N, C-alpha and C positions, 0 to 999 in steps of 0.2 A: 115074153119079154118081162113080166114081173119076176118070175121065178128066176130068170137069169140075173137081175138086178138083185134079187136077195140072195143068189149064191155069190156073186161078186162081192157083195157087202159083206156076207158071213166070211168069206176068204180074207178079205181087207181086215176084219175083226181079228181072226185067226192071225193072221201076218202081224198086226199091232201088238198081239198078245205076247207073242214070240219075242218081237222087238223088246217089249215091256220088260219080259223074262231075262234076256240078254243084259239089258241095260241096270235091272236090278240086281244081278250077280254080279256085274261089274262095279256097281255102286258099293255092293257089299265087302268085294275083294279089297277095293281101293281104302273103305271104313277100316278095315281088318289091318291092312299095311300100314294107315297112318295111325291107328293106336299102337301098333307094335313099335313103329317109330318114335312117337312120342314116349313111350314107357322106356325105350333105349336111351333117349335124350334125358329124359328125367333121372334116369338112374345114374349117367354119365354126370350130370350136372350136382347131382347129390353127392358122387364120389370126390369131385373137385371141390366142393364147398367143403366136406371134411378135411381133405389135404390141406386147403388154405387156412381153416380153423387151426388145425394141428401145427401146422407150419407156424401161424400168428402166434400161438400161445408158446411154441417152442421159443420164438424169438423174444417175445416179453420175458420168459423166465431167463433167458441169457442175459438179456440187459439188466433184468432185476438183480442177477447174480453180479455182474459187472459193476454196478451202481453200489452195490453193497461193500465189494471190496474196494472200491473208491472211498467210500464213507468210514469203513475200517481202518485204511491207512490215513486219512484225515484225522480221525480220533486219535490214532497213535502219535501223530505229529504234533497235535494240539498237547496231547499229554508229555510229550518231551519237551516241547517248548513251554510250558508251564514249569515243569522240572528245572529246567533250564534257567528259567526267571528266577525261581525260587532259589536257586543256587547261586545265583549273581546277586541277588539281592541281600542274601547272608554275608556273602564276602565282602560287598559294599558296605554293609553295616559294621563287619568286623574290622575294615581298614579305617572306617571313621572314627570306631572306637579305640582303634590304635593309634591313630593321629591325636585324638584328643588326651591319650594317656602319656603321650610325648612331650 
């Protein structure tokens, strides 16, 4: 009877070891799969971040360029207005001087 119990116990231990090996292999497979998926997601995220940074940089460069054009136009307009003002001031002074001479 004791021998039968020992044999049954040994068989149970062997069966548990087999189940443990199967579970361990499945665990390793899942771990490898998860690791691979994480690396893929990390790579995809890095690519998207780089694309967004590049796009943002291009947008800022474009806006800066557009703002510079507006500033240049404003500077030209100010120069033209200053020149017009000087011309009109001289004409006014000449007109006043001509009136005084009359």
